[in-house]
Backbone as CSV, one residue per row, in Angstrom:
resi,resn,N_x,N_y,N_z,CA_x,CA_y,CA_z,C_x,C_y,C_z
1,MET,204.636,102.663,131.820,203.285,102.100,131.658,202.220,103.048,132.208
2,ILE,202.360,103.430,133.491,201.483,104.419,134.108,202.364,105.350,134.925
3,ALA,202.204,106.653,134.751,203.022,107.618,135.471,202.677,107.609,136.956
4,PRO,203.664,107.891,137.821,203.414,107.896,139.265,202.273,108.816,139.697
5,ALA,202.165,109.990,139.088,201.080,110.900,139.457,199.721,110.288,139.116
6,ARG,199.634,109.598,138.016,198.396,108.913,137.623,198.070,107.794,138.604
7,ILE,199.096,107.040,139.015,198.906,105.987,140.011,198.370,106.575,141.304
8,ASP,198.949,107.688,141.760,198.488,108.322,142.996,197.009,108.686,142.904
9,SER,196.597,109.210,141.754,195.200,109.596,141.563,194.282,108.381,141.568
10,LEU,194.691,107.313,140.879,193.875,106.102,140.834,193.693,105.507,142.226
11,MET,194.785,105.438,142.990,194.706,104.871,144.331,193.833,105.719,145.241
12,ASN,193.881,107.021,145.058,193.025,107.898,145.864,191.551,107.645,145.575
13,GLN,191.214,107.440,144.299,189.827,107.180,143.925,189.368,105.781,144.353
14,ALA,190.309,104.851,144.389,189.960,103.471,144.726,189.747,103.274,146.219
15,TRP,190.281,104.181,147.017,190.187,104.071,148.478,189.801,105.450,149.024
16,PRO,188.568,105.898,148.755,188.195,107.290,149.019,187.901,107.583,150.489
17,ALA,188.468,108.677,150.974,188.222,109.123,152.343,186.846,109.769,152.456
18,ALA,186.343,109.820,153.671,185.032,110.432,153.907,185.073,111.929,153.660
19,ASP,186.165,112.563,154.059,186.300,114.013,153.928,187.684,114.353,153.417
20,SER,187.772,115.427,152.671,189.078,115.902,152.220,189.019,117.416,152.032
21,THR,190.159,118.049,152.240,190.281,119.497,152.111,191.363,119.804,151.092
22,GLU,191.041,120.623,150.096,192.036,121.058,149.124,192.848,122.192,149.742
23,LEU,194.161,122.032,149.757,195.040,123.030,150.355,196.127,123.396,149.358
24,ASP,195.816,124.309,148.458,196.813,124.849,147.540,197.628,123.748,146.851
25,GLY,196.920,122.723,146.350,197.585,121.638,145.627,197.711,120.352,146.410
26,TRP,197.511,120.396,147.717,197.526,119.198,148.557,196.104,118.767,148.864
27,LEU,195.888,117.459,148.911,194.598,116.908,149.298,194.747,116.333,150.707
28,VAL,194.085,116.955,151.666,194.186,116.555,153.070,192.999,115.653,153.387
29,ARG,193.263,114.347,153.468,192.196,113.349,153.597,191.968,112.980,155.066
30,ARG,190.676,112.770,155.401,190.316,112.444,156.777,189.236,111.370,156.782
31,ASN,189.433,110.361,157.623,188.455,109.278,157.698,188.467,108.620,159.085
32,ALA,188.325,109.469,160.102,188.234,109.003,161.494,189.434,108.165,161.914
33,GLY,190.570,108.362,161.250,191.779,107.657,161.631,191.886,106.225,161.133
34,VAL,190.917,105.758,160.344,190.921,104.373,159.866,191.630,104.301,158.514
35,THR,192.746,103.616,158.463,193.674,103.393,157.358,194.508,104.655,157.084
36,LEU,195.798,104.427,156.851,196.711,105.545,156.606,196.371,106.293,155.325
37,ARG,196.011,105.558,154.258,195.736,106.241,152.987,194.615,107.270,153.143
38,ALA,193.565,106.886,153.841,192.407,107.765,153.970,192.590,108.841,155.028
39,ASN,193.745,108.830,155.701,194.017,109.822,156.740,195.418,110.408,156.571
40,SER,195.747,110.703,155.329,197.053,111.278,155.020,196.901,112.302,153.908
41,VAL,197.910,113.122,153.775,197.917,114.150,152.733,198.462,113.561,151.433
42,LEU,197.756,113.811,150.335,198.253,113.469,149.003,198.805,114.765,148.400
43,PRO,200.129,114.962,148.393,200.724,116.232,147.945,200.972,116.239,146.440
44,ALA,199.915,116.480,145.686,199.994,116.383,144.227,200.634,117.601,143.575
45,ASN,200.469,118.780,144.176,201.036,120.014,143.640,201.631,120.822,144.777
46,ALA,202.646,121.603,144.467,203.371,122.340,145.508,202.605,123.584,145.949
47,PRO,202.352,123.735,147.241,201.725,124.963,147.729,202.700,126.129,147.676
48,PHE,202.182,127.344,147.679,203.023,128.538,147.610,203.914,128.644,148.847
49,ASP,203.334,128.357,150.008,204.058,128.444,151.278,204.071,127.058,151.923
50,VAL,205.148,126.296,151.720,205.203,124.919,152.204,205.113,124.859,153.722
51,HIS,205.870,125.686,154.398,205.874,125.625,155.866,204.526,126.049,156.448
52,GLY,203.907,127.040,155.827,202.578,127.438,156.261,201.562,126.327,156.035
53,ALA,201.690,125.615,154.899,200.782,124.500,154.607,200.996,123.369,155.608
54,LEU,202.253,123.090,155.958,202.532,122.053,156.949,201.925,122.409,158.302
55,ASP,202.040,123.658,158.694,201.449,124.088,159.968,199.940,123.895,159.946
56,TYR,199.309,124.256,158.815,197.856,124.125,158.708,197.438,122.658,158.788
57,VAL,198.145,121.789,158.055,197.821,120.356,158.068,197.907,119.811,159.487
58,GLU,198.969,120.136,160.178,199.140,119.611,161.528,198.033,120.079,162.464
59,ARG,197.649,121.342,162.365,196.545,121.847,163.208,195.231,121.153,162.868
60,LEU,194.984,120.966,161.568,193.723,120.355,161.140,193.630,118.909,161.615
61,TYR,194.691,118.146,161.434,194.666,116.746,161.853,194.541,116.624,163.376
62,VAL,195.271,117.430,164.101,195.168,117.377,165.569,193.758,117.720,166.019
63,ALA,193.125,118.674,165.349,191.752,119.049,165.701,190.781,117.903,165.471
64,HIS,191.105,117.003,164.539,190.260,115.840,164.253,190.783,114.570,164.920
65,ASP,191.736,114.723,165.810,192.305,113.591,166.550,192.914,112.562,165.605
66,ILE,193.607,113.038,164.567,194.281,112.193,163.593,195.766,112.536,163.605
67,THR,196.621,111.534,163.574,198.057,111.770,163.533,198.446,112.339,162.171
68,PRO,199.103,113.497,162.107,199.503,114.071,160.812,200.370,113.094,160.027
69,SER,199.979,112.849,158.758,200.668,111.870,157.922,200.633,112.329,156.467
70,PHE,201.649,111.948,155.717,201.760,112.288,154.300,202.100,111.040,153.499
71,GLN,201.501,110.914,152.308,201.856,109.842,151.381,202.898,110.391,150.413
72,ILE,204.071,109.787,150.399,205.199,110.299,149.623,205.524,109.344,148.481
73,SER,205.347,109.814,147.239,205.644,109.017,146.048,206.609,109.800,145.167
74,PRO,207.077,109.236,144.046,207.949,109.994,143.140,207.289,111.251,142.576
75,ALA,205.960,111.331,142.647,205.248,112.489,142.105,205.032,113.581,143.154
76,VAL,205.587,113.417,144.361,205.335,114.353,145.455,205.753,115.779,145.066
77,GLN,204.950,116.737,145.527,205.242,118.148,145.303,205.092,118.920,146.617
78,PRO,206.120,119.720,146.976,207.377,119.895,146.256,208.244,118.643,146.348
79,SER,209.210,118.525,145.469,209.995,117.294,145.377,210.829,117.028,146.629
80,ASP,211.106,118.076,147.428,211.892,117.896,148.652,211.017,117.835,149.903
81,LEU,209.731,117.537,149.722,208.829,117.493,150.874,209.274,116.454,151.895
82,ASP,209.791,115.323,151.424,210.220,114.272,152.347,211.262,114.809,153.327
83,ALA,212.183,115.625,152.829,213.220,116.197,153.691,212.620,117.181,154.693
84,HIS,211.648,117.972,154.249,210.965,118.893,155.172,210.299,118.118,156.305
85,LEU,209.655,117.031,155.962,208.943,116.238,156.968,209.924,115.560,157.926
86,GLU,211.026,115.064,157.387,212.033,114.445,158.253,212.568,115.461,159.262
87,ALA,212.781,116.684,158.811,213.280,117.729,159.702,212.285,118.066,160.798
88,ARG,211.012,117.835,160.530,209.977,118.102,161.529,209.737,116.901,162.448
89,GLY,210.482,115.836,162.261,210.336,114.689,163.142,209.385,113.612,162.633
90,TYR,208.993,113.686,161.365,208.138,112.645,160.790,208.982,111.404,160.504
91,THR,208.445,110.240,160.787,209.152,108.984,160.548,208.548,108.240,159.359
92,VAL,209.356,107.359,158.754,208.914,106.589,157.585,208.097,105.395,158.033
93,ARG,206.972,105.161,157.343,206.131,103.991,157.591,205.775,103.326,156.268
94,ASN,205.754,102.008,156.260,205.191,101.198,155.170,205.748,101.480,153.776
95,PRO,207.058,101.362,153.569,207.563,101.469,152.192,206.866,100.429,151.297
96,THR,206.300,100.905,150.189,205.399,100.087,149.373,205.725,100.240,147.888
97,LEU,205.656,99.132,147.168,205.807,99.147,145.718,204.426,99.164,145.069
98,VAL,204.313,99.872,143.958,203.104,99.833,143.138,203.456,99.110,141.848
99,GLN,202.712,98.056,141.539,203.026,97.221,140.387,201.842,97.153,139.428
100,CYS,202.136,96.882,138.173,201.113,96.901,137.131,201.370,95.764,136.138
101,ALA,200.284,95.299,135.516,200.407,94.249,134.498,199.169,94.269,133.609
102,ALA,199.322,93.706,132.415,198.169,93.511,131.541,197.368,92.328,132.064
103,ILE,196.066,92.491,132.166,195.213,91.436,132.707,195.352,90.155,131.897
104,SER,195.452,90.275,130.587,195.572,89.078,129.746,196.852,88.303,130.075
105,ASP,197.934,89.024,130.371,199.196,88.362,130.709,199.097,87.646,132.053
106,VAL,198.444,88.283,133.019,198.301,87.674,134.342,197.440,86.421,134.248
107,LEU,196.326,86.511,133.528,195.446,85.351,133.396,196.161,84.183,132.725
108,ALA,197.049,84.485,131.783,197.785,83.415,131.091,198.754,82.703,132.030
109,LYS,199.212,83.396,133.070,200.188,82.804,133.984,199.541,82.171,135.219
110,LEU,198.301,82.528,135.519,197.633,81.972,136.692,197.304,80.496,136.481
111,PRO,197.482,79.671,137.495,197.150,78.248,137.356,195.645,78.029,137.297
112,GLU,195.246,76.991,136.619,193.833,76.618,136.631,193.442,76.214,138.056
113,THR,192.169,76.384,138.380,191.715,76.072,139.726,190.327,75.436,139.691
114,THR,190.062,74.598,140.671,188.726,74.015,140.807,187.931,74.729,141.889
115,ALA,188.564,75.704,142.546,187.872,76.439,143.606,186.751,77.275,143.016
116,GLU,185.626,77.287,143.703,184.481,78.085,143.258,184.607,79.493,143.827
117,VAL,184.773,80.465,142.931,184.963,81.856,143.338,183.669,82.625,143.095
118,ASN,183.118,83.179,144.151,181.902,83.976,144.032,182.274,85.440,143.828
119,ILE,181.675,86.078,142.827,181.923,87.489,142.525,180.658,88.288,142.782
120,SER,180.797,89.403,143.502,179.646,90.257,143.778,180.052,91.721,143.676
121,ARG,179.073,92.595,143.739,179.331,94.037,143.638,179.453,94.695,145.008
122,ALA,179.231,93.948,146.059,179.329,94.482,147.419,179.849,93.389,148.333
123,PRO,180.563,93.752,149.394,181.095,92.734,150.307,180.003,92.158,151.201
124,SER,179.970,90.851,151.315,179.026,90.194,152.228,179.572,90.276,153.651
125,ALA,178.749,89.892,154.609,179.197,89.855,155.999,180.357,88.876,156.159
126,ALA,180.295,87.736,155.461,181.370,86.747,155.539,182.651,87.295,154.933
127,TRP,182.525,88.051,153.831,183.693,88.691,153.219,184.341,89.630,154.219
128,MET,183.534,90.477,154.859,184.065,91.421,155.840,184.697,90.701,157.017
129,ASP,184.070,89.632,157.471,184.619,88.868,158.606,186.022,88.369,158.279
130,CYS,186.206,87.833,157.073,187.497,87.302,156.672,188.531,88.419,156.573
131,TRP,188.178,89.496,155.897,189.118,90.607,155.721,189.535,91.178,157.070
132,TRP,188.550,91.405,157.933,188.847,92.049,159.210,189.657,91.132,160.121
133,SER,189.443,89.829,160.006,190.203,88.898,160.849,191.664,88.838,160.423
134,VAL,191.938,89.120,159.141,193.307,89.059,158.632,193.993,90.423,158.702
135,ASP,193.294,91.472,158.249,193.923,92.791,158.111,193.286,93.885,158.951
136,GLY,192.233,93.579,159.667,191.533,94.613,160.416,192.351,95.176,161.556
137,ARG,192.163,96.457,161.817,192.822,97.132,162.934,191.782,97.963,163.663
138,GLY,191.462,97.528,164.881,190.469,98.263,165.650,189.238,97.428,165.915
139,GLY,188.276,98.043,166.585,187.066,97.354,166.986,185.927,97.528,166.007
140,ALA,184.710,97.404,166.528,183.518,97.439,165.675,183.353,98.779,164.966
141,ALA,183.669,99.870,165.656,183.511,101.194,165.042,184.468,101.352,163.860
142,SER,185.701,100.878,164.024,186.670,100.971,162.929,186.241,100.110,161.744
143,ARG,185.684,98.946,162.044,185.217,98.079,160.966,184.103,98.766,160.178
144,THR,183.173,99.402,160.863,182.085,100.113,160.180,182.635,101.227,159.302
145,THR,183.621,101.953,159.809,184.239,103.024,159.032,184.945,102.465,157.800
146,ALA,185.607,101.317,157.956,186.270,100.679,156.814,185.259,100.235,155.770
147,GLU,184.132,99.706,156.205,183.071,99.311,155.267,182.592,100.505,154.462
148,GLN,182.532,101.666,155.089,182.079,102.871,154.399,183.084,103.300,153.332
149,ILE,184.379,103.090,153.593,185.390,103.372,152.566,185.141,102.495,151.343
150,LEU,184.926,101.203,151.577,184.688,100.274,150.470,183.459,100.690,149.661
151,ALA,182.420,101.121,150.352,181.146,101.429,149.693,181.220,102.659,148.801
152,ARG,182.228,103.516,148.993,182.293,104.762,148.217,182.825,104.552,146.807
153,GLY,183.461,103.419,146.550,184.042,103.197,145.233,183.435,102.001,144.527
154,LYS,183.430,102.058,143.199,182.940,100.933,142.405,183.971,99.816,142.439
155,ALA,183.523,98.587,142.716,184.473,97.485,142.854,183.774,96.148,142.692
156,LEU,184.592,95.120,142.463,184.146,93.729,142.465,184.725,93.053,143.707
157,TYR,183.949,92.122,144.283,184.375,91.428,145.494,184.341,89.919,145.231
158,ALA,185.448,89.273,145.554,185.545,87.830,145.345,185.670,87.126,146.682
159,SER,185.060,85.949,146.772,185.207,85.140,147.977,185.154,83.659,147.618
160,ILE,185.923,82.882,148.348,185.862,81.423,148.283,185.395,80.963,149.654
161,SER,184.264,80.272,149.691,183.631,79.985,150.973,183.724,78.521,151.360
162,ASP,183.657,78.301,152.651,183.581,76.970,153.237,182.288,76.939,154.042
163,GLY,181.206,76.635,153.366,179.899,76.758,154.003,179.539,78.220,154.124
164,ARG,179.365,78.709,155.349,178.979,80.101,155.568,180.199,80.984,155.819
165,GLN,181.388,80.416,155.857,182.597,81.147,156.189,183.454,81.372,154.947
166,ALA,184.004,82.586,154.796,184.894,82.876,153.680,186.309,82.434,154.025
167,LYS,186.906,81.625,153.154,188.275,81.169,153.355,189.281,82.141,152.743
168,ALA,188.867,82.792,151.653,189.757,83.729,150.962,188.907,84.788,150.285
169,ILE,189.431,86.002,150.243,188.654,87.111,149.656,189.583,88.069,148.912
170,GLY,188.990,88.942,148.115,189.741,89.987,147.432,188.799,91.045,146.912
171,ARG,189.336,92.214,146.630,188.560,93.341,146.099,189.280,93.887,144.886
172,LEU,188.538,94.197,143.830,189.102,94.791,142.632,188.395,96.118,142.388
173,ALA,189.077,97.210,142.701,188.512,98.533,142.470,188.518,98.836,140.974
174,LEU,187.429,99.395,140.478,187.300,99.748,139.061,187.313,101.263,138.949
175,VAL,188.422,101.802,138.410,188.625,103.249,138.393,189.136,103.691,137.027
176,ASP,188.365,104.539,136.356,188.801,105.163,135.101,189.374,104.166,134.094
177,GLY,188.682,103.053,133.896,189.101,102.082,132.902,190.255,101.201,133.330
178,THR,190.628,101.246,134.614,191.681,100.383,135.136,191.128,99.619,136.338
179,ALA,191.934,98.688,136.849,191.514,97.898,138.000,192.631,97.861,139.028
180,GLY,192.268,98.002,140.295,193.247,97.954,141.369,192.927,96.823,142.337
181,LEU,193.906,95.962,142.580,193.699,94.811,143.461,193.934,95.205,144.911
182,TYR,192.925,94.955,145.743,192.974,95.322,147.159,192.476,94.158,148.013
183,CYS,192.801,94.229,149.302,192.178,93.366,150.320,192.323,91.877,150.018
184,LEU,193.407,91.473,149.394,193.616,90.048,149.152,193.982,89.397,150.485
185,ALA,193.150,88.487,150.955,193.359,87.887,152.276,192.901,86.439,152.270
186,VAL,193.663,85.594,152.952,193.333,84.176,153.087,193.371,83.824,154.569
187,ASP,192.318,83.223,155.056,192.280,82.745,156.433,193.497,81.847,156.665
188,GLU,194.190,82.064,157.781,195.443,81.333,158.019,195.269,79.816,158.031
189,ARG,194.056,79.347,158.289,193.806,77.897,158.305,193.740,77.303,156.904
190,PHE,193.650,78.156,155.883,193.467,77.656,154.518,194.559,78.144,153.567
191,ARG,195.704,78.535,154.104,196.767,79.039,153.265,197.547,77.909,152.599
192,ARG,198.315,78.300,151.567,199.132,77.371,150.770,198.281,76.333,150.046
193,GLN,197.078,76.751,149.650,196.208,75.887,148.860,195.881,76.512,147.497
194,GLY,196.571,77.586,147.158,196.328,78.250,145.883,195.096,79.133,145.869
195,LEU,194.554,79.474,147.047,193.305,80.248,147.081,193.520,81.705,146.676
196,ALA,194.673,82.273,147.017,194.932,83.658,146.613,194.954,83.773,145.088
197,SER,195.611,82.827,144.436,195.653,82.832,142.970,194.263,82.647,142.382
198,ALA,193.444,81.803,143.016,192.082,81.568,142.521,191.241,82.836,142.648
199,VAL,191.412,83.566,143.743,190.681,84.829,143.925,191.094,85.836,142.861
200,ILE,192.398,85.957,142.614,192.880,86.891,141.589,192.311,86.517,140.228
201,ARG,192.336,85.220,139.897,191.793,84.767,138.614,190.317,85.139,138.488
202,GLY,189.546,84.870,139.526,188.118,85.180,139.476,187.847,86.656,139.269
203,LEU,188.587,87.505,139.997,188.387,88.948,139.862,188.781,89.449,138.476
204,LEU,189.921,88.983,137.961,190.383,89.479,136.664,189.514,88.968,135.521
205,GLN,189.033,87.741,135.629,188.115,87.248,134.606,186.841,88.084,134.581
206,ALA,186.340,88.439,135.752,185.139,89.279,135.816,185.424,90.671,135.264
207,ALA,186.628,91.194,135.518,186.968,92.536,135.056,187.039,92.617,133.542
208,THR,187.446,91.527,132.892,187.556,91.554,131.436,186.202,91.794,130.772
209,THR,185.133,91.424,131.438,183.797,91.641,130.859,183.410,93.114,130.868
210,THR,184.135,93.934,131.626,183.868,95.378,131.673,184.787,96.156,130.740
211,GLY,185.681,95.447,130.048,186.587,96.107,129.112,187.895,96.571,129.729
212,VAL,188.128,96.277,130.999,189.369,96.680,131.657,190.516,95.817,131.150
213,LYS,191.661,96.427,130.876,192.799,95.700,130.316,194.014,95.684,131.241
214,TRP,194.087,96.616,132.185,195.267,96.721,133.048,194.868,96.594,134.509
215,VAL,195.746,96.002,135.301,195.515,95.879,136.738,196.762,96.366,137.469
216,TRP,196.545,97.059,138.572,197.649,97.532,139.394,197.389,97.133,140.843
217,LEU,198.437,97.136,141.634,198.319,96.750,143.037,199.453,97.394,143.820
218,SER,199.322,97.411,145.125,200.396,97.863,145.991,200.777,96.723,146.919
219,VAL,202.070,96.596,147.181,202.566,95.517,148.016,203.702,96.063,148.881
220,LEU,203.665,95.766,150.165,204.722,96.222,151.058,206.075,95.713,150.560
221,GLU,207.060,96.568,150.604,208.372,96.217,150.068,208.976,94.999,150.756
222,ASP,208.649,94.794,152.040,209.224,93.668,152.776,208.332,92.432,152.799
223,ASN,207.245,92.442,152.021,206.346,91.283,151.958,206.837,90.326,150.867
224,THR,207.828,89.542,151.213,208.470,88.666,150.225,207.513,87.651,149.605
225,PRO,206.666,86.962,150.389,205.763,85.983,149.767,204.840,86.611,148.720
226,ALA,204.258,87.766,149.040,203.355,88.413,148.085,204.117,88.884,146.853
227,ARG,205.293,89.451,147.055,206.075,89.922,145.913,206.488,88.764,145.006
228,THR,206.794,87.626,145.605,207.152,86.442,144.803,205.975,86.010,143.933
229,LEU,204.767,86.026,144.522,203.570,85.673,143.759,203.363,86.644,142.602
230,TYR,203.419,87.941,142.883,203.145,88.930,141.849,204.216,88.919,140.761
231,ASP,205.466,88.686,141.147,206.527,88.574,140.142,206.249,87.402,139.190
232,SER,205.776,86.297,139.764,205.507,85.116,138.932,204.349,85.346,137.970
233,LEU,203.497,86.330,138.297,202.338,86.622,137.449,202.614,87.727,136.436
234,GLY,203.843,88.239,136.444,204.222,89.225,135.440,204.042,90.675,135.837
235,PHE,203.791,90.944,137.115,203.673,92.334,137.552,205.050,92.985,137.597
236,SER,205.110,94.258,137.214,206.359,95.008,137.286,206.116,96.305,138.045
237,THR,207.148,96.773,138.715,207.035,97.969,139.551,207.017,99.224,138.684
238,VAL,205.993,100.063,138.894,205.864,101.304,138.126,205.961,102.536,139.014
239,SER,205.831,102.343,140.314,205.952,103.458,141.246,206.186,102.883,142.636
240,ARG,206.294,103.747,143.609,206.445,103.329,145.002,206.000,104.490,145.885
241,TYR,205.782,104.216,147.125,205.466,105.285,148.072,205.755,104.810,149.487
242,HIS,205.840,105.772,150.377,205.875,105.476,151.797,205.110,106.584,152.500
243,TYR,204.851,106.389,153.753,204.185,107.427,154.531,205.201,108.080,155.457
244,ARG,205.016,109.362,155.664,205.722,110.084,156.707,204.694,110.417,157.792
245,VAL,204.949,109.930,158.998,203.984,110.067,160.091,204.624,110.846,161.218
246,LYS,203.901,111.791,161.751,204.405,112.641,162.836,204.680,111.781,164.073
247,ALA,205.908,111.858,164.558,206.293,111.051,165.723,205.634,111.598,166.989
C-alpha cells in the first residue's frame, strides 16, 4: 500500500523537528530533547563512512545535550545499521507498528455517535491540557516545545469537551495528500465511552473534504487495546520501526 521509505518520510513531515542536519544521507533531527522522533536520526540513505557518521552523530547530540538515538525501520540504510548500533551499546526502545487504511473503509466501520466533535486548524489550550495530561513528558518548557512541533505542520485538531475541559482529543496531520493520526488521547475519567472512535470519525470526516483518501498511524506493538481498536476499523500493518538509544 505504502512503501516503508515513504512512510518514514511522511512521519518526518508530520512531526517536524526544529533543527536537522543532513549527514551524507542521514537526517539528524534535534528538538531540545522533546519526543524521540524529533530527536533521532532518520537514516534514509547509507553514508560512505558509517562509523565516521556514527561518531559525528554522537558528538553532535552530546553537544546539544541530547541522547544519541536512531529510528530504525525496514527502509534503514545501511541495512545492517541496527547491528552496528547494538555493538555500540544502543538499546531498543518503543517497538512500533505503522498501519494504514482507506478513509472510506474506516468511516464505514466506525459506530455512529452523538458526541459533538469540534474540529479546528490549531490546538486550543484545552486540547493541549488534555494531551499533556495523558501523554506529556516534562514541565512547562517541554510543553511549549511540543506545541512548536505541532505548529510546524498542517493538521486538523479534534476535541470533545465537557464545558471548558477537553475529554478527548486527536490530531490528523495532512501531508502530501495523506493523513496521519496522532495524539489520540482520552481523559482517564471519560474512557470506555466511545470517545476515541468519535474523535477518529470527526477527523476523518473533515479530512474527506480536503480530498484525502488514505490514513496512517503508528501504534506501540504492546498497546493491545489500541491495536484491537485499529484492527476492528480495518487498519493493516504496512511498516514498523523501533528506536535505538545510546545507553
